[in-house]
C-alpha positions in Angstrom: 20.1 21.5 -20.7 22.2 24.2 -18.9 25.3 23.3 -17.0 23.8 24.4 -13.7 20.8 22.1 -14.1 23.0 19.2 -15.1 25.3 19.8 -12.2 22.4 20.1 -9.8 21.0 16.8 -11.0 24.4 15.1 -10.7 24.8 16.4 -7.1 21.3 15.3 -6.2 22.1 11.7 -7.4 25.5 11.6 -5.8 24.2 13.0 -2.5 21.6 10.2 -2.3 24.3 7.6 -2.7 26.7 9.3 -0.3 24.1 9.8 2.4 22.8 6.2 2.0 26.1 4.3 1.9 28.9 6.4 3.2 27.8 8.7 6.0 27.7 6.8 9.2 26.2 9.4 11.5 23.2 7.9 13.4 21.6 11.4 13.5 21.0 11.3 9.8 17.9 9.0 9.7 15.7 8.4 6.8 16.4 11.4 4.6 15.5 12.2 1.0 17.2 14.8 -1.2 14.3 16.5 -3.0 16.2 19.0 -5.1 19.4 20.9 -5.5 19.9 24.5 -6.7 23.3 25.5 -8.0 24.4 29.1 -8.3 25.0 30.3 -11.9 28.8 30.6 -11.1 28.7 26.9 -9.9 30.4 28.0 -6.6 27.4 27.3 -4.3 24.9 24.5 -4.1 21.8 24.5 -1.8 20.6 20.9 -1.1 17.0 20.6 -0.2 16.0 17.5 1.8 13.0 16.1 3.7 12.9 13.7 6.6 10.3 12.0 8.7 9.6 13.0 12.2 8.7 16.0 14.3 10.6 19.3 14.5 13.0 17.9 17.2 13.9 15.1 14.8 14.4 17.7 12.0 16.8 19.7 14.2 18.7 16.5 15.1 19.1 15.7 11.4 20.2 19.3 10.5 22.9 19.1 13.2 24.1 15.7 11.9 24.2 17.1 8.3 26.3 20.0 9.6 28.7 17.6 11.3 29.0 15.5 8.2 29.4 18.5 5.8 33.2 18.3 5.4 33.1 14.6 4.7 30.2 15.0 2.2 32.0 17.8 0.3 35.1 15.7 0.0 33.1 12.7 -1.2 31.4 14.9 -3.7 34.7 16.2 -4.9 36.0 12.7 -5.7 32.8 11.9 -7.6 32.4 15.1 -9.6 34.7 16.1 -12.4 35.1 19.8 -11.4 38.0 22.1 -10.8 36.3 23.4 -7.6 33.6 21.7 -5.6 30.7 24.0 -4.7 30.2 25.2 -1.2 27.3 23.2 0.2 24.3 24.3 2.3 21.5 22.0 3.5 18.0 23.3 3.8 14.9 21.5 4.9 12.4 21.4 2.1 9.1 22.9 3.4 7.4 22.5 0.1 6.7 18.8 0.8 4.9 19.7 4.0 2.9 22.4 2.2 2.0 19.9 -0.5 0.8 17.4 2.0 -1.4 20.1 3.7 -2.9 21.1 0.4 -3.8 17.5 -0.4 -5.3 17.2 3.1 -7.5 20.3 2.5 -8.6 19.0 -0.9 -9.6 15.7 0.7 -11.6 17.5 3.4 -13.4 19.5 0.7 -14.3 16.3 -1.2 -15.7 14.8 2.1 -17.7 18.0 2.8 -19.1 18.0 -0.7 -20.1 14.3 -0.5 -21.8 15.0 2.9 -23.8 17.9 1.4 -24.8 15.8 -1.6 -26.0 13.0 0.7 -28.1 15.6 2.6 -30.0 16.6 -0.5 -33.0 14.4 -1.3 -33.5 13.0 -4.8 -36.4 15.5 -5.4 -34.1 18.4 -4.8 -35.2 19.3 -1.3 -33.0 18.8 1.7 -33.4 15.7 3.7 -34.3 17.8 6.8 -37.9 17.1 7.9 -38.2 20.7 9.2 -38.2 21.9 5.6 -41.6 20.3 5.0 -43.6 22.9 7.1 
């Protein structure tokens, strides 16, 4: 496994612990770190997260993360064995919302297919009486 992947996974795990136990900002509600991307030179890390709530809640969480960024970076520095702690940027993970929408559309297709199947009579004709003319 490459060093960037190992570091990204280590940052993801540590971020979860730091956000859950050490950051006391009430603006950071229920937040999940979904993934971390580290630049090949290990100087930058983009932390993707998701949170519950509407867009206003997401903005509130983003502002709280920005306020806590210096503290989070220092806490990461004490936990990671690196000469230089990467610069950190937080980004809301839109892929989770896209995945939920795809699942919703697939469920709708299944319901529509089941309704169409129920409309077809066992003899292969539609259940509509106007078809008998």
